[in-house]
N, C-alpha and C positions, 0 to 999 in steps of 0.2 A: 365949656361942657354943656351949654344950654341946649344945643341940638341933641346931644346924647341923652340928656335928661328927658326932653320931650319924647324922644324915640322910645325910651324905657317906659315912661308913664302911659304911653298909648296901650300898653299891655295890661293896665290895671283899671278896675272899675272906678267910678267917681269917688266912692267912699274912701278907697285906699289912695287914690290920686291926691285927694285933699290932705291926707296925712303926709305923703311923701314929697309933694311939690315944694313945701317951704324949706326943706332941708338945704343946708349950705355946704354940705360935704360931698357933693356929687363926684368931685374929682377923686375922692377916696373910696367910694363904694365899690366893693368887689362882688358882694352877694346880698340879695334881699331874701330873707328866709321867712316863709309863712307856714304856720301850722294851725289847723282848725282849733279854735277856742284857746289859743296860746298867744303869748306876746309877739309882736312884730319885732324881728331882730335883723340888724345889719351886720355884715362882716366888712370892716373897714381895713385900710392899710395899717392902721394903728391898733387894731383889735376890734372886739365885738361891742355893740351897743344896742340897747332897745330904743324904740321910737315912741314918743308920747302921742296922744291924739292931736296935739297942737303942732306936731312936726318937729319936736325938739328931741335931741339925744338925751338918754337917761340911762343910768346904770341900775336903776331900781325897777325890778320886774313889776311891782304893783302899780307903777306909774305908766307902764307901757300900754300902747293900744292893743286890744285883743282882736285878732283876726277871726272872722266867722267862717263857718263851713260854706255858707252861701258865697262869700267873697272868694274863697278858694275855687269854687265852681265857676265863678265869673272870670277869674284870671285864666283858668284853663280854657274856657270857651273863647276868650279873646285870642289866646295864643294859637288855637286851632282854627280860627276863622269860623267858629260856630259849626265845625264839622269834625267831631271827635273820631268818627269812623275813618276819615281820610288819613289820620295820623296813627292808626292802630299799630302799624309796623314799627314806627318810631317809639311808641309808648312802651312796647315790650322791652326796650332797651333801658327804660327808666329815665329818659330825658327827651326833650324836643329841642331841635335847633331852630331858632327863630330868625326872622328877617332882621338884618343888621348884625348877625353873628352872635346874638345873645343865646343863652341856653337855659332851659327850664327843666330842672330836675324834679322827679315825681316820686312820691312814696304813697303807698296804699296797700290794698290786698292784691297779691300776685295770683293770677290764674295759671296754674302749671299743668301742662299736658306732656306726657312722655319725657319728663325730667327737664323740660324747658319752659320758660315763661312765655305764655301765649299773649297775655295782655295784663293790664293793671286795672283794678276797679276800686271804687270807694276812695278816690284820691283825697288824702287828708293833709298832705304836706307838699310844699313847693319850695324850690330853691332857684331863684332867678339870678343867674350869673351874668353880670354886666360885661359885655364884650369890650376889649380894649386892644388897639393895634398900636404898638410902640415902634414906629419906624426909626431905624438907626440903632436899635438895641443890639444888633449883631456886629456893629462896626468894629469892636475890639477883637473879634475873632478873625476878621477877613485876612490880615497879614499871615495868620497861621493856616487858615483853610486854603488860601490861594498863595501858597508859599513858594512855588517853583517859578522859574523864569524860562520861557513865558509862563504866566500864571495858569495853573490848572487846579481843579478841585482835589483835595486830599480827603480820604475817609475821615469822617468827623463824628464824634460822639459827645453830646452835651449832657453832662452829668450833674445831678444835685439831689438833695432831699426834696420831697413834695413842696409845692407852693413857693419855689424860689425863682420862677421865671423861665424854666426850660422851654416850654412850648412857645412863649412869646419870642424868645431868642431864635428858636428854630424857624418860626414863621418868617421872621425878618431875614434870616440867613437864606432861606429858600428863595425869597423874593429877589434878593441881591444876586444870588447865583444865577437865577433865571433871567433877570433883566440885564445883568452885566454891571461891572464896577469900573467906570471910566478912569477913576483915579489910580487904579491898579492895572490899567490896560487890559481888563478882562471883558470880553465881548458878551458873555452870557452863554449858557448851555441849556439843553432840554432837561427838565426835571420831571420825574413821576412821583407824585405824593400819594401814599396810601394813608388815608385819614380815617382810621378805624373808629375813633371816638368822635369824629366830626368837630374836633377842637382846633385844628391848625387852620384849615381853610374855612371852617364853619359853613358848609354848604347848606343852603336853604332851597329845596326843590331842585337840587343839582347844581346850583349856581354858587360859587364861592362868595362869601360875604366879606372876606378879608382879601387883601391884595397879596397873592403868592407868586406873582410874576407872569410875564407874557408868554414864557416858554414852559409853563408848568401845567401838566395834566393831573387832575385830581380824581382818585377813585375813593368815593365817600362810603363810610359805614361798611367797609370790607375788612375781614380779618387780615392782619398784616402779612402773614406768611403766604396766603393765597393771592393777596393783592400784589405783592412784590413780583411773584412769578408771572401773574397775568399781565402786568404793565410792561415787564421786560419783553415778553413775547409780542405784545400788541403795539407798543409804542417805541421800543428800542431807545430808551432814554440814556443820557450820559450820566445822570445822577438819579438815584432812588432815595426818597426821604420817607421817614416814618417816625411817629412819636411813641415813646414809652415801649421800647422793645424789652423783652424779658423772658418770653417762653422759649422752650427748646425748639419749637417749630419756627420761631422768628430767627433763631441762630442758623438753622438749616437753610432758610430762605436767603439770609444774608450771605451765606457761603455760596449759594447759587449765583447771587448777584456778583460777588467777587470773581467767581470763575468765569462769568460772562464779560468781565472787564468793566463792569458798571461801578461807579463810585457810590458810596453809601454815606448818607447824612442822617443821623438819628439822635434820639434822646433816650435816657434811661434813669431810673431811680437808683441812687446809691448815696450813702453818707460820706464815703471816702473811696479813694482809689483801691484800697485793700479790699473793701466790700465789692467793688466793681470787678476785681480780678477773680472773685469767686463765682461770678455769674457765668452761665453756659455760653453766652455770646462773646465774652471778653476775648478769648484767644482769636476768634474769627475777625473781630473788628479792630481791637486795640493793639494786641501783641503781634499777631501775624502780619498785619498790614500797616502798622505804625500810624494809626489814625490820631488826629488831634483830639485832645480831651479838654473840655472847658468846664470848670466848676463855677457856676454863678455864685456871687457873694451871698452871705446870709441876709435875710430880710432886714431892711433898715439901712444897709450900707448903700452908699451912693456911687462908689467907684466900681467899674466893671472891667473885666479882662485882666485882672492882676494874677489870676491863677490859670493861665493858659499853658497847656503842655503840648509841645511839638513832638516830632517823630523820634527825637533822641533824648527826650526828657523835658524837665521844666524849662520854660522859655528863658533864654539867656544863659543856661548852664552848659549847653552843648554836651551834656552827659546823659 
């Protein structure tokens, strides 16, 4: 994790770097949360923890390092390469996608015009999300997604509550569908990814920071419904992929993709299959097309793929 640590620390000024560098939990860090004049907070795989001025984890707020407003400004300046103006369009979305695939969430005062956020000012809170690529995380899905002989991609929906790994699994699934899976005699197909929140490919200045496959075209920061239709017209992909579908417009775009003979691979928030079936896109993707549904395990479990659902019901039941 040393290289990842150095990569992350490069976005912090010396005062914060001195606090964060001694940490021994870099493999567990998901987020580094900074608020002006508030304690420095880490979100770890095992839960939240404050950080002391000596770089030690502590549960006691009064022992935590206090982040200054000047340090917030310095982090933002480093993230923008000393050019806030160049990132004005991204800032209105409330986050910046950084080199390496990391993401910097922003809070402050929203400047609203015509009912839409034009930009953010007086930035007083930052959330640095550490990028992680987990190659092989989609391996348990492959026998279900590429279930035919010869193998072909089936419509696939990856479902779970928030923070259970859907996007990580989707990213690796896209990569393997695109590159091919020799073990399953699958040569790889063209994939069009609509990355509305810049979380799957994590494009920085148009270039994916994560490996999403050699046959994958990425449309970054575009609304899913519009992006799906655009990519189908412009690139003629065999598979369209999107993260966190849920709006009625998404369902209509998925219907268009199905009618065009394009396979769909996507994720959605839901705590159960019952909740999923109440969503507007469910008949389009799951019921009408018999897509595979995968529910990642709860946080803390180590086994994956135990709750894969094929086209006729739970895996192994045939019903």
